[in-house]
Structures are given as structure tokens and as C-alpha cells.
mmJSON file of the N, C-alpha and C atoms, coordinates in Angstrom:
{"data_MODEL":{"atom_site":{
"group_PDB":["ATOM","ATOM","ATOM","ATOM","ATOM","ATOM","ATOM","ATOM","ATOM","ATOM","ATOM","ATOM","ATOM","ATOM","ATOM","ATOM","ATOM","ATOM","ATOM","ATOM","ATOM","ATOM","ATOM","ATOM","ATOM","ATOM","ATOM","ATOM","ATOM","ATOM","ATOM","ATOM","ATOM","ATOM","ATOM","ATOM","ATOM","ATOM","ATOM","ATOM","ATOM","ATOM","ATOM","ATOM","ATOM","ATOM","ATOM","ATOM","ATOM","ATOM","ATOM","ATOM","ATOM","ATOM","ATOM","ATOM","ATOM","ATOM","ATOM","ATOM","ATOM","ATOM","ATOM","ATOM","ATOM","ATOM","ATOM","ATOM","ATOM","ATOM","ATOM","ATOM","ATOM","ATOM","ATOM","ATOM","ATOM","ATOM","ATOM","ATOM","ATOM","ATOM","ATOM","ATOM","ATOM","ATOM","ATOM","ATOM","ATOM","ATOM","ATOM","ATOM","ATOM","ATOM","ATOM","ATOM","ATOM","ATOM","ATOM","ATOM","ATOM","ATOM","ATOM","ATOM","ATOM","ATOM","ATOM","ATOM","ATOM","ATOM","ATOM","ATOM","ATOM","ATOM","ATOM","ATOM","ATOM","ATOM","ATOM","ATOM","ATOM","ATOM","ATOM","ATOM","ATOM","ATOM","ATOM","ATOM","ATOM","ATOM","ATOM","ATOM","ATOM","ATOM","ATOM","ATOM","ATOM","ATOM","ATOM","ATOM","ATOM","ATOM","ATOM","ATOM","ATOM","ATOM","ATOM","ATOM","ATOM","ATOM","ATOM","ATOM","ATOM","ATOM","ATOM","ATOM","ATOM","ATOM","ATOM","ATOM","ATOM","ATOM","ATOM","ATOM","ATOM","ATOM","ATOM","ATOM","ATOM","ATOM","ATOM","ATOM","ATOM","ATOM","ATOM","ATOM","ATOM","ATOM","ATOM","ATOM","ATOM","ATOM","ATOM","ATOM","ATOM","ATOM","ATOM","ATOM","ATOM","ATOM","ATOM","ATOM","ATOM","ATOM","ATOM","ATOM","ATOM","ATOM","ATOM","ATOM","ATOM","ATOM","ATOM","ATOM","ATOM","ATOM","ATOM","ATOM","ATOM","ATOM","ATOM","ATOM","ATOM","ATOM","ATOM","ATOM","ATOM","ATOM","ATOM","ATOM","ATOM","ATOM","ATOM","ATOM","ATOM"],
"id":[1,2,3,4,5,6,7,8,9,10,11,12,13,14,15,16,17,18,19,20,21,22,23,24,25,26,27,28,29,30,31,32,33,34,35,36,37,38,39,40,41,42,43,44,45,46,47,48,49,50,51,52,53,54,55,56,57,58,59,60,61,62,63,64,65,66,67,68,69,70,71,72,73,74,75,76,77,78,79,80,81,82,83,84,85,86,87,88,89,90,91,92,93,94,95,96,97,98,99,100,101,102,103,104,105,106,107,108,109,110,111,112,113,114,115,116,117,118,119,120,121,122,123,124,125,126,127,128,129,130,131,132,133,134,135,136,137,138,139,140,141,142,143,144,145,146,147,148,149,150,151,152,153,154,155,156,157,158,159,160,161,162,163,164,165,166,167,168,169,170,171,172,173,174,175,176,177,178,179,180,181,182,183,184,185,186,187,188,189,190,191,192,193,194,195,196,197,198,199,200,201,202,203,204,205,206,207,208,209,210,211,212,213,214,215,216,217,218,219,220,221,222,223,224,225],
"type_symbol":["N","C","C","N","C","C","N","C","C","N","C","C","N","C","C","N","C","C","N","C","C","N","C","C","N","C","C","N","C","C","N","C","C","N","C","C","N","C","C","N","C","C","N","C","C","N","C","C","N","C","C","N","C","C","N","C","C","N","C","C","N","C","C","N","C","C","N","C","C","N","C","C","N","C","C","N","C","C","N","C","C","N","C","C","N","C","C","N","C","C","N","C","C","N","C","C","N","C","C","N","C","C","N","C","C","N","C","C","N","C","C","N","C","C","N","C","C","N","C","C","N","C","C","N","C","C","N","C","C","N","C","C","N","C","C","N","C","C","N","C","C","N","C","C","N","C","C","N","C","C","N","C","C","N","C","C","N","C","C","N","C","C","N","C","C","N","C","C","N","C","C","N","C","C","N","C","C","N","C","C","N","C","C","N","C","C","N","C","C","N","C","C","N","C","C","N","C","C","N","C","C","N","C","C","N","C","C","N","C","C","N","C","C","N","C","C","N","C","C","N","C","C","N","C","C"],
"label_atom_id":["N","CA","C","N","CA","C","N","CA","C","N","CA","C","N","CA","C","N","CA","C","N","CA","C","N","CA","C","N","CA","C","N","CA","C","N","CA","C","N","CA","C","N","CA","C","N","CA","C","N","CA","C","N","CA","C","N","CA","C","N","CA","C","N","CA","C","N","CA","C","N","CA","C","N","CA","C","N","CA","C","N","CA","C","N","CA","C","N","CA","C","N","CA","C","N","CA","C","N","CA","C","N","CA","C","N","CA","C","N","CA","C","N","CA","C","N","CA","C","N","CA","C","N","CA","C","N","CA","C","N","CA","C","N","CA","C","N","CA","C","N","CA","C","N","CA","C","N","CA","C","N","CA","C","N","CA","C","N","CA","C","N","CA","C","N","CA","C","N","CA","C","N","CA","C","N","CA","C","N","CA","C","N","CA","C","N","CA","C","N","CA","C","N","CA","C","N","CA","C","N","CA","C","N","CA","C","N","CA","C","N","CA","C","N","CA","C","N","CA","C","N","CA","C","N","CA","C","N","CA","C","N","CA","C","N","CA","C","N","CA","C","N","CA","C","N","CA","C","N","CA","C","N","CA","C","N","CA","C","N","CA","C"],
"label_alt_id":[null,null,null,null,null,null,null,null,null,null,null,null,null,null,null,null,null,null,null,null,null,null,null,null,null,null,null,null,null,null,null,null,null,null,null,null,null,null,null,null,null,null,null,null,null,null,null,null,null,null,null,null,null,null,null,null,null,null,null,null,null,null,null,null,null,null,null,null,null,null,null,null,null,null,null,null,null,null,null,null,null,null,null,null,null,null,null,null,null,null,null,null,null,null,null,null,null,null,null,null,null,null,null,null,null,null,null,null,null,null,null,null,null,null,null,null,null,null,null,null,null,null,null,null,null,null,null,null,null,null,null,null,null,null,null,null,null,null,null,null,null,null,null,null,null,null,null,null,null,null,null,null,null,null,null,null,null,null,null,null,null,null,null,null,null,null,null,null,null,null,null,null,null,null,null,null,null,null,null,null,null,null,null,null,null,null,null,null,null,null,null,null,null,null,null,null,null,null,null,null,null,null,null,null,null,null,null,null,null,null,null,null,null,null,null,null,null,null,null,null,null,null,null,null,null],
"label_comp_id":["MET","MET","MET","LEU","LEU","LEU","THR","THR","THR","ASN","ASN","ASN","TYR","TYR","TYR","LYS","LYS","LYS","ASP","ASP","ASP","LYS","LYS","LYS","TYR","TYR","TYR","ALA","ALA","ALA","GLY","GLY","GLY","PHE","PHE","PHE","LYS","LYS","LYS","ILE","ILE","ILE","TYR","TYR","TYR","GLY","GLY","GLY","PHE","PHE","PHE","CYS","CYS","CYS","ASN","ASN","ASN","GLY","GLY","GLY","TYR","TYR","TYR","PHE","PHE","PHE","GLY","GLY","GLY","ARG","ARG","ARG","ASP","ASP","ASP","SER","SER","SER","TYR","TYR","TYR","ASP","ASP","ASP","ASP","ASP","ASP","LYS","LYS","LYS","THR","THR","THR","ILE","ILE","ILE","ILE","ILE","ILE","ALA","ALA","ALA","SER","SER","SER","GLY","GLY","GLY","LYS","LYS","LYS","ASP","ASP","ASP","TRP","TRP","TRP","ILE","ILE","ILE","VAL","VAL","VAL","ALA","ALA","ALA","MET","MET","MET","ASN","ASN","ASN","GLU","GLU","GLU","SER","SER","SER","ASP","ASP","ASP","ARG","ARG","ARG","PRO","PRO","PRO","GLU","GLU","GLU","PHE","PHE","PHE","ALA","ALA","ALA","SER","SER","SER","PHE","PHE","PHE","ASP","ASP","ASP","SER","SER","SER","GLU","GLU","GLU","GLU","GLU","GLU","GLU","GLU","GLU","MET","MET","MET","ILE","ILE","ILE","GLU","GLU","GLU","MET","MET","MET","VAL","VAL","VAL","GLU","GLU","GLU","ALA","ALA","ALA","TRP","TRP","TRP","THR","THR","THR","LYS","LYS","LYS","GLU","GLU","GLU","GLU","GLU","GLU","GLU","GLU","GLU","GLU","GLU","GLU","LEU","LEU","LEU","PHE","PHE","PHE"],
"label_asym_id":["A","A","A","A","A","A","A","A","A","A","A","A","A","A","A","A","A","A","A","A","A","A","A","A","A","A","A","A","A","A","A","A","A","A","A","A","A","A","A","A","A","A","A","A","A","A","A","A","A","A","A","A","A","A","A","A","A","A","A","A","A","A","A","A","A","A","A","A","A","A","A","A","A","A","A","A","A","A","A","A","A","A","A","A","A","A","A","A","A","A","A","A","A","A","A","A","A","A","A","A","A","A","A","A","A","A","A","A","A","A","A","A","A","A","A","A","A","A","A","A","A","A","A","A","A","A","A","A","A","A","A","A","A","A","A","A","A","A","A","A","A","A","A","A","A","A","A","A","A","A","A","A","A","A","A","A","A","A","A","A","A","A","A","A","A","A","A","A","A","A","A","A","A","A","A","A","A","A","A","A","A","A","A","A","A","A","A","A","A","A","A","A","A","A","A","A","A","A","A","A","A","A","A","A","A","A","A","A","A","A","A","A","A","A","A","A","A","A","A","A","A","A","A","A","A"],
"label_entity_id":["1","1","1","1","1","1","1","1","1","1","1","1","1","1","1","1","1","1","1","1","1","1","1","1","1","1","1","1","1","1","1","1","1","1","1","1","1","1","1","1","1","1","1","1","1","1","1","1","1","1","1","1","1","1","1","1","1","1","1","1","1","1","1","1","1","1","1","1","1","1","1","1","1","1","1","1","1","1","1","1","1","1","1","1","1","1","1","1","1","1","1","1","1","1","1","1","1","1","1","1","1","1","1","1","1","1","1","1","1","1","1","1","1","1","1","1","1","1","1","1","1","1","1","1","1","1","1","1","1","1","1","1","1","1","1","1","1","1","1","1","1","1","1","1","1","1","1","1","1","1","1","1","1","1","1","1","1","1","1","1","1","1","1","1","1","1","1","1","1","1","1","1","1","1","1","1","1","1","1","1","1","1","1","1","1","1","1","1","1","1","1","1","1","1","1","1","1","1","1","1","1","1","1","1","1","1","1","1","1","1","1","1","1","1","1","1","1","1","1","1","1","1","1","1","1"],
"label_seq_id":[1,1,1,2,2,2,3,3,3,4,4,4,5,5,5,6,6,6,7,7,7,8,8,8,9,9,9,10,10,10,11,11,11,12,12,12,13,13,13,14,14,14,15,15,15,16,16,16,17,17,17,18,18,18,19,19,19,20,20,20,21,21,21,22,22,22,23,23,23,24,24,24,25,25,25,26,26,26,27,27,27,28,28,28,29,29,29,30,30,30,31,31,31,32,32,32,33,33,33,34,34,34,35,35,35,36,36,36,37,37,37,38,38,38,39,39,39,40,40,40,41,41,41,42,42,42,43,43,43,44,44,44,45,45,45,46,46,46,47,47,47,48,48,48,49,49,49,50,50,50,51,51,51,52,52,52,53,53,53,54,54,54,55,55,55,56,56,56,57,57,57,58,58,58,59,59,59,60,60,60,61,61,61,62,62,62,63,63,63,64,64,64,65,65,65,66,66,66,67,67,67,68,68,68,69,69,69,70,70,70,71,71,71,72,72,72,73,73,73,74,74,74,75,75,75],
"pdbx_PDB_ins_code":[null,null,null,null,null,null,null,null,null,null,null,null,null,null,null,null,null,null,null,null,null,null,null,null,null,null,null,null,null,null,null,null,null,null,null,null,null,null,null,null,null,null,null,null,null,null,null,null,null,null,null,null,null,null,null,null,null,null,null,null,null,null,null,null,null,null,null,null,null,null,null,null,null,null,null,null,null,null,null,null,null,null,null,null,null,null,null,null,null,null,null,null,null,null,null,null,null,null,null,null,null,null,null,null,null,null,null,null,null,null,null,null,null,null,null,null,null,null,null,null,null,null,null,null,null,null,null,null,null,null,null,null,null,null,null,null,null,null,null,null,null,null,null,null,null,null,null,null,null,null,null,null,null,null,null,null,null,null,null,null,null,null,null,null,null,null,null,null,null,null,null,null,null,null,null,null,null,null,null,null,null,null,null,null,null,null,null,null,null,null,null,null,null,null,null,null,null,null,null,null,null,null,null,null,null,null,null,null,null,null,null,null,null,null,null,null,null,null,null,null,null,null,null,null,null],
"Cartn_x":[-0.532,-0.447,-1.176,-0.477,-0.728,-1.615,-2.646,-3.549,-4.326,-4.36,-5.033,-3.907,-2.724,-1.492,-1.522,-1.574,-1.485,-0.331,0.499,1.662,1.104,1.718,1.049,1.776,3.1,4.088,4.278,4.114,4.609,4.098,4.974,4.792,5.238,5.281,5.55,7.088,7.297,8.412,9.141,10.239,10.857,12.206,12.572,13.68,14.836,15.86,17.229,17.88,18.734,19.387,18.679,17.654,16.616,17.35,18.016,18.562,19.659,20.317,21.187,20.704,19.239,18.906,18.869,19.211,19.683,21.231,22.064,23.401,24.036,25.223,25.891,26.024,26.192,26.177,25.011,23.756,22.642,21.87,22.018,21.599,20.539,20.351,19.307,17.867,16.847,15.533,15.114,14.135,13.816,12.286,12.111,10.592,10.539,9.601,9.397,8.877,9.237,8.716,8.359,8.453,8.194,8.214,7.537,7.45,7.023,7.54,6.956,6.762,6.651,6.126,7.293,8.672,9.866,10.619,10.505,11.542,11.03,11.885,11.47,12.688,12.147,12.979,12.531,13.477,13.17,14.248,13.638,14.598,15.056,16.292,16.87,16.983,17.255,17.465,18.228,18.984,19.815,19.489,17.961,17.517,18.002,18.664,19.256,18.516,18.154,17.414,18.169,17.541,18.138,17.211,18.0,16.98,17.193,16.376,16.293,15.386,16.099,15.224,15.167,14.106,13.685,13.582,13.861,13.572,12.051,10.915,9.638,8.823,7.699,6.716,6.376,6.411,6.152,7.222,8.451,9.65,9.556,9.412,9.119,8.1,6.987,5.775,6.534,6.814,7.316,8.33,9.428,10.445,9.791,8.958,8.589,7.396,6.853,5.922,7.051,8.231,9.044,9.625,10.213,10.693,9.996,8.618,7.666,7.758,7.872,7.866,9.063,9.203,10.039,10.534,11.845,12.109,12.367,12.064,11.969,13.276,13.584,14.919,15.079,16.123,16.385,17.067,16.495,17.026,16.276],
"Cartn_y":[15.959,16.24,15.252,14.825,13.885,14.287,14.44,15.159,14.264,12.859,11.749,10.813,11.125,9.853,9.714,8.35,8.182,6.971,7.094,6.464,5.299,4.001,2.83,2.03,2.58,1.923,3.153,4.214,5.327,5.066,4.971,4.725,3.38,2.392,0.813,0.905,0.015,-0.271,-1.525,-1.459,-2.636,-2.774,-4.09,-4.468,-5.006,-4.402,-4.966,-4.737,-5.619,-5.766,-5.716,-6.036,-6.083,-6.499,-7.568,-8.383,-7.388,-6.427,-5.482,-4.615,-4.263,-3.396,-2.128,-1.695,-0.339,0.074,-1.217,-0.957,-2.131,-2.551,-3.508,-3.116,-2.094,-1.416,-1.012,-1.313,-0.772,-1.93,-1.85,-3.022,-2.51,-1.046,-0.526,-0.868,-0.772,-0.78,0.511,0.641,1.795,1.944,3.141,3.53,4.03,3.601,3.97,5.383,6.357,7.745,7.938,7.347,7.548,6.289,6.074,4.763,5.231,4.37,4.673,3.178,2.989,1.922,0.976,1.517,0.373,0.663,1.762,2.366,2.541,2.708,3.07,4.23,5.094,5.857,5.644,5.33,5.2,5.683,6.073,6.832,5.769,5.759,4.87,5.266,4.61,5.13,6.116,6.552,7.733,9.02,9.134,9.953,10.339,9.309,9.509,8.675,9.236,8.734,7.552,6.393,5.386,5.184,4.787,4.391,3.078,2.387,0.948,1.203,0.56,0.182,-1.202,-1.556,-2.797,-3.08,-4.318,-4.45,-4.275,-4.516,-4.476,-4.189,-3.97,-3.626,-4.854,-5.921,-7.229,-7.442,-7.372,-7.493,-6.686,-5.504,-4.503,-4.935,-5.311,-5.855,-7.108,-7.938,-9.201,-8.694,-8.096,-7.665,-6.796,-5.811,-5.294,-5.986,-6.921,-7.987,-8.802,-9.091,-10.005,-9.077,-7.596,-7.09,-6.353,-6.524,-5.832,-6.823,-8.231,-9.093,-9.138,-8.826,-8.849,-10.234,-10.432,-11.812,-12.019,-13.212,-13.441,-13.786,-13.414,-13.553,-15.067,-15.89,-17.267,-17.424,-16.925,-17.078,-17.742],
"Cartn_z":[-32.126,-30.617,-29.79,-28.767,-27.99,-26.88,-26.852,-25.911,-24.929,-25.423,-24.661,-24.323,-24.147,-23.961,-22.56,-22.233,-20.964,-20.534,-20.077,-19.652,-18.921,-19.838,-19.296,-17.926,-17.892,-16.716,-15.765,-15.908,-15.021,-13.659,-12.59,-11.469,-10.849,-11.756,-11.658,-10.943,-9.787,-9.256,-9.916,-10.36,-10.933,-10.092,-9.966,-8.929,-9.479,-8.975,-9.258,-10.558,-11.05,-12.102,-13.617,-13.461,-14.823,-16.195,-15.881,-17.112,-17.645,-17.163,-17.569,-18.669,-18.933,-19.774,-19.458,-18.115,-17.626,-17.723,-18.082,-18.015,-16.899,-17.369,-16.316,-15.018,-14.692,-13.156,-12.568,-13.13,-12.469,-11.774,-10.358,-9.504,-8.429,-8.626,-7.463,-8.141,-7.341,-7.652,-8.301,-9.171,-9.882,-9.978,-10.105,-10.36,-11.782,-12.73,-13.993,-13.897,-14.736,-14.934,-16.17,-17.244,-18.525,-19.302,-20.273,-21.188,-22.477,-23.419,-24.948,-25.537,-26.775,-27.594,-27.204,-27.039,-27.006,-26.107,-25.101,-24.316,-22.951,-21.942,-20.54,-19.871,-19.255,-18.424,-16.931,-15.996,-14.747,-13.778,-12.744,-11.778,-10.537,-10.521,-9.498,-7.965,-7.259,-5.683,-5.42,-6.21,-6.036,-6.826,-7.323,-7.889,-9.135,-9.97,-11.209,-12.493,-13.305,-14.393,-15.054,-15.699,-16.27,-17.49,-18.777,-20.011,-20.259,-20.752,-21.394,-22.613,-23.79,-24.907,-25.408,-26.217,-26.385,-27.855,-28.394,-29.856,-30.429,-29.147,-29.66,-28.429,-28.727,-27.49,-26.785,-27.724,-26.865,-25.973,-26.325,-25.499,-24.047,-24.49,-23.389,-22.129,-22.741,-21.857,-21.256,-21.692,-20.966,-20.124,-20.148,-19.143,-17.991,-18.355,-17.232,-16.338,-17.021,-16.029,-15.294,-15.825,-14.825,-13.77,-14.245,-13.433,-12.152,-12.109,-11.184,-10.003,-10.441,-9.44,-8.64,-7.065,-6.238,-5.86,-6.2,-5.745,-4.264,-3.833,-2.604,-2.099,-0.919,-0.39,0.113,-0.044,0.217,1.597,2.781,4.026,4.936],
"occupancy":[1.0,1.0,1.0,1.0,1.0,1.0,1.0,1.0,1.0,1.0,1.0,1.0,1.0,1.0,1.0,1.0,1.0,1.0,1.0,1.0,1.0,1.0,1.0,1.0,1.0,1.0,1.0,1.0,1.0,1.0,1.0,1.0,1.0,1.0,1.0,1.0,1.0,1.0,1.0,1.0,1.0,1.0,1.0,1.0,1.0,1.0,1.0,1.0,1.0,1.0,1.0,1.0,1.0,1.0,1.0,1.0,1.0,1.0,1.0,1.0,1.0,1.0,1.0,1.0,1.0,1.0,1.0,1.0,1.0,1.0,1.0,1.0,1.0,1.0,1.0,1.0,1.0,1.0,1.0,1.0,1.0,1.0,1.0,1.0,1.0,1.0,1.0,1.0,1.0,1.0,1.0,1.0,1.0,1.0,1.0,1.0,1.0,1.0,1.0,1.0,1.0,1.0,1.0,1.0,1.0,1.0,1.0,1.0,1.0,1.0,1.0,1.0,1.0,1.0,1.0,1.0,1.0,1.0,1.0,1.0,1.0,1.0,1.0,1.0,1.0,1.0,1.0,1.0,1.0,1.0,1.0,1.0,1.0,1.0,1.0,1.0,1.0,1.0,1.0,1.0,1.0,1.0,1.0,1.0,1.0,1.0,1.0,1.0,1.0,1.0,1.0,1.0,1.0,1.0,1.0,1.0,1.0,1.0,1.0,1.0,1.0,1.0,1.0,1.0,1.0,1.0,1.0,1.0,1.0,1.0,1.0,1.0,1.0,1.0,1.0,1.0,1.0,1.0,1.0,1.0,1.0,1.0,1.0,1.0,1.0,1.0,1.0,1.0,1.0,1.0,1.0,1.0,1.0,1.0,1.0,1.0,1.0,1.0,1.0,1.0,1.0,1.0,1.0,1.0,1.0,1.0,1.0,1.0,1.0,1.0,1.0,1.0,1.0,1.0,1.0,1.0,1.0,1.0,1.0,1.0,1.0,1.0,1.0,1.0,1.0],
"B_iso_or_equiv":[0.0,0.0,0.0,0.0,0.0,0.0,0.0,0.0,0.0,0.0,0.0,0.0,0.0,0.0,0.0,0.0,0.0,0.0,0.0,0.0,0.0,0.0,0.0,0.0,0.0,0.0,0.0,0.0,0.0,0.0,0.0,0.0,0.0,0.0,0.0,0.0,0.0,0.0,0.0,0.0,0.0,0.0,0.0,0.0,0.0,0.0,0.0,0.0,0.0,0.0,0.0,0.0,0.0,0.0,0.0,0.0,0.0,0.0,0.0,0.0,0.0,0.0,0.0,0.0,0.0,0.0,0.0,0.0,0.0,0.0,0.0,0.0,0.0,0.0,0.0,0.0,0.0,0.0,0.0,0.0,0.0,0.0,0.0,0.0,0.0,0.0,0.0,0.0,0.0,0.0,0.0,0.0,0.0,0.0,0.0,0.0,0.0,0.0,0.0,0.0,0.0,0.0,0.0,0.0,0.0,0.0,0.0,0.0,0.0,0.0,0.0,0.0,0.0,0.0,0.0,0.0,0.0,0.0,0.0,0.0,0.0,0.0,0.0,0.0,0.0,0.0,0.0,0.0,0.0,0.0,0.0,0.0,0.0,0.0,0.0,0.0,0.0,0.0,0.0,0.0,0.0,0.0,0.0,0.0,0.0,0.0,0.0,0.0,0.0,0.0,0.0,0.0,0.0,0.0,0.0,0.0,0.0,0.0,0.0,0.0,0.0,0.0,0.0,0.0,0.0,0.0,0.0,0.0,0.0,0.0,0.0,0.0,0.0,0.0,0.0,0.0,0.0,0.0,0.0,0.0,0.0,0.0,0.0,0.0,0.0,0.0,0.0,0.0,0.0,0.0,0.0,0.0,0.0,0.0,0.0,0.0,0.0,0.0,0.0,0.0,0.0,0.0,0.0,0.0,0.0,0.0,0.0,0.0,0.0,0.0,0.0,0.0,0.0,0.0,0.0,0.0,0.0,0.0,0.0,0.0,0.0,0.0,0.0,0.0,0.0],
"pdbx_formal_charge":[null,null,null,null,null,null,null,null,null,null,null,null,null,null,null,null,null,null,null,null,null,null,null,null,null,null,null,null,null,null,null,null,null,null,null,null,null,null,null,null,null,null,null,null,null,null,null,null,null,null,null,null,null,null,null,null,null,null,null,null,null,null,null,null,null,null,null,null,null,null,null,null,null,null,null,null,null,null,null,null,null,null,null,null,null,null,null,null,null,null,null,null,null,null,null,null,null,null,null,null,null,null,null,null,null,null,null,null,null,null,null,null,null,null,null,null,null,null,null,null,null,null,null,null,null,null,null,null,null,null,null,null,null,null,null,null,null,null,null,null,null,null,null,null,null,null,null,null,null,null,null,null,null,null,null,null,null,null,null,null,null,null,null,null,null,null,null,null,null,null,null,null,null,null,null,null,null,null,null,null,null,null,null,null,null,null,null,null,null,null,null,null,null,null,null,null,null,null,null,null,null,null,null,null,null,null,null,null,null,null,null,null,null,null,null,null,null,null,null,null,null,null,null,null,null],
"auth_seq_id":[1,1,1,2,2,2,3,3,3,4,4,4,5,5,5,6,6,6,7,7,7,8,8,8,9,9,9,10,10,10,11,11,11,12,12,12,13,13,13,14,14,14,15,15,15,16,16,16,17,17,17,18,18,18,19,19,19,20,20,20,21,21,21,22,22,22,23,23,23,24,24,24,25,25,25,26,26,26,27,27,27,28,28,28,29,29,29,30,30,30,31,31,31,32,32,32,33,33,33,34,34,34,35,35,35,36,36,36,37,37,37,38,38,38,39,39,39,40,40,40,41,41,41,42,42,42,43,43,43,44,44,44,45,45,45,46,46,46,47,47,47,48,48,48,49,49,49,50,50,50,51,51,51,52,52,52,53,53,53,54,54,54,55,55,55,56,56,56,57,57,57,58,58,58,59,59,59,60,60,60,61,61,61,62,62,62,63,63,63,64,64,64,65,65,65,66,66,66,67,67,67,68,68,68,69,69,69,70,70,70,71,71,71,72,72,72,73,73,73,74,74,74,75,75,75],
"auth_comp_id":["MET","MET","MET","LEU","LEU","LEU","THR","THR","THR","ASN","ASN","ASN","TYR","TYR","TYR","LYS","LYS","LYS","ASP","ASP","ASP","LYS","LYS","LYS","TYR","TYR","TYR","ALA","ALA","ALA","GLY","GLY","GLY","PHE","PHE","PHE","LYS","LYS","LYS","ILE","ILE","ILE","TYR","TYR","TYR","GLY","GLY","GLY","PHE","PHE","PHE","CYS","CYS","CYS","ASN","ASN","ASN","GLY","GLY","GLY","TYR","TYR","TYR","PHE","PHE","PHE","GLY","GLY","GLY","ARG","ARG","ARG","ASP","ASP","ASP","SER","SER","SER","TYR","TYR","TYR","ASP","ASP","ASP","ASP","ASP","ASP","LYS","LYS","LYS","THR","THR","THR","ILE","ILE","ILE","ILE","ILE","ILE","ALA","ALA","ALA","SER","SER","SER","GLY","GLY","GLY","LYS","LYS","LYS","ASP","ASP","ASP","TRP","TRP","TRP","ILE","ILE","ILE","VAL","VAL","VAL","ALA","ALA","ALA","MET","MET","MET","ASN","ASN","ASN","GLU","GLU","GLU","SER","SER","SER","ASP","ASP","ASP","ARG","ARG","ARG","PRO","PRO","PRO","GLU","GLU","GLU","PHE","PHE","PHE","ALA","ALA","ALA","SER","SER","SER","PHE","PHE","PHE","ASP","ASP","ASP","SER","SER","SER","GLU","GLU","GLU","GLU","GLU","GLU","GLU","GLU","GLU","MET","MET","MET","ILE","ILE","ILE","GLU","GLU","GLU","MET","MET","MET","VAL","VAL","VAL","GLU","GLU","GLU","ALA","ALA","ALA","TRP","TRP","TRP","THR","THR","THR","LYS","LYS","LYS","GLU","GLU","GLU","GLU","GLU","GLU","GLU","GLU","GLU","GLU","GLU","GLU","LEU","LEU","LEU","PHE","PHE","PHE"],
"auth_asym_id":["A","A","A","A","A","A","A","A","A","A","A","A","A","A","A","A","A","A","A","A","A","A","A","A","A","A","A","A","A","A","A","A","A","A","A","A","A","A","A","A","A","A","A","A","A","A","A","A","A","A","A","A","A","A","A","A","A","A","A","A","A","A","A","A","A","A","A","A","A","A","A","A","A","A","A","A","A","A","A","A","A","A","A","A","A","A","A","A","A","A","A","A","A","A","A","A","A","A","A","A","A","A","A","A","A","A","A","A","A","A","A","A","A","A","A","A","A","A","A","A","A","A","A","A","A","A","A","A","A","A","A","A","A","A","A","A","A","A","A","A","A","A","A","A","A","A","A","A","A","A","A","A","A","A","A","A","A","A","A","A","A","A","A","A","A","A","A","A","A","A","A","A","A","A","A","A","A","A","A","A","A","A","A","A","A","A","A","A","A","A","A","A","A","A","A","A","A","A","A","A","A","A","A","A","A","A","A","A","A","A","A","A","A","A","A","A","A","A","A","A","A","A","A","A","A"],
"auth_atom_id":["N","CA","C","N","CA","C","N","CA","C","N","CA","C","N","CA","C","N","CA","C","N","CA","C","N","CA","C","N","CA","C","N","CA","C","N","CA","C","N","CA","C","N","CA","C","N","CA","C","N","CA","C","N","CA","C","N","CA","C","N","CA","C","N","CA","C","N","CA","C","N","CA","C","N","CA","C","N","CA","C","N","CA","C","N","CA","C","N","CA","C","N","CA","C","N","CA","C","N","CA","C","N","CA","C","N","CA","C","N","CA","C","N","CA","C","N","CA","C","N","CA","C","N","CA","C","N","CA","C","N","CA","C","N","CA","C","N","CA","C","N","CA","C","N","CA","C","N","CA","C","N","CA","C","N","CA","C","N","CA","C","N","CA","C","N","CA","C","N","CA","C","N","CA","C","N","CA","C","N","CA","C","N","CA","C","N","CA","C","N","CA","C","N","CA","C","N","CA","C","N","CA","C","N","CA","C","N","CA","C","N","CA","C","N","CA","C","N","CA","C","N","CA","C","N","CA","C","N","CA","C","N","CA","C","N","CA","C","N","CA","C","N","CA","C","N","CA","C","N","CA","C","N","CA","C","N","CA","C","N","CA","C"],
"pdbx_PDB_model_num":[1,1,1,1,1,1,1,1,1,1,1,1,1,1,1,1,1,1,1,1,1,1,1,1,1,1,1,1,1,1,1,1,1,1,1,1,1,1,1,1,1,1,1,1,1,1,1,1,1,1,1,1,1,1,1,1,1,1,1,1,1,1,1,1,1,1,1,1,1,1,1,1,1,1,1,1,1,1,1,1,1,1,1,1,1,1,1,1,1,1,1,1,1,1,1,1,1,1,1,1,1,1,1,1,1,1,1,1,1,1,1,1,1,1,1,1,1,1,1,1,1,1,1,1,1,1,1,1,1,1,1,1,1,1,1,1,1,1,1,1,1,1,1,1,1,1,1,1,1,1,1,1,1,1,1,1,1,1,1,1,1,1,1,1,1,1,1,1,1,1,1,1,1,1,1,1,1,1,1,1,1,1,1,1,1,1,1,1,1,1,1,1,1,1,1,1,1,1,1,1,1,1,1,1,1,1,1,1,1,1,1,1,1,1,1,1,1,1,1,1,1,1,1,1,1]
}}}
């Protein structure tokens, strides 16, 4: 039983395409609602859940860190 489980990434906002991990048509910003050792569920701007899985926990950590940095607009 997981009585002391704390979701490390719940509430994090991630931006844009996210390297295609959420599918080739997923360009909306998302908010992470759940994560595990090597997976994430995020809610997109249309309130639809999207799922991403990774080959390792290290890969997930690296990607989430990159995706939480909003890109500056070039105008």
C-alpha cells in the first residue's frame, strides 16, 4: 500500500510540443496531474488527459526539466 506516496511533478506546467512524447499532434501547454517512475499524465488546455512514457526515470527527469522552461518569443 502506498500511504506515503508523493507525486514529484503534479502541478508542474510543461510547454508546447514536448519533443513529441505526448503524440505528434500535441502542441498545447499541459499541466502534469500524475507521474510515476517513468510515465506522466498531463491535462492539456482543452481539459483532456495526455500520456507520455519514457525508457528510464533519468530520461523523464531530463525531459521534464527541459519542458518546464518556457521558450522566449523571438519578436
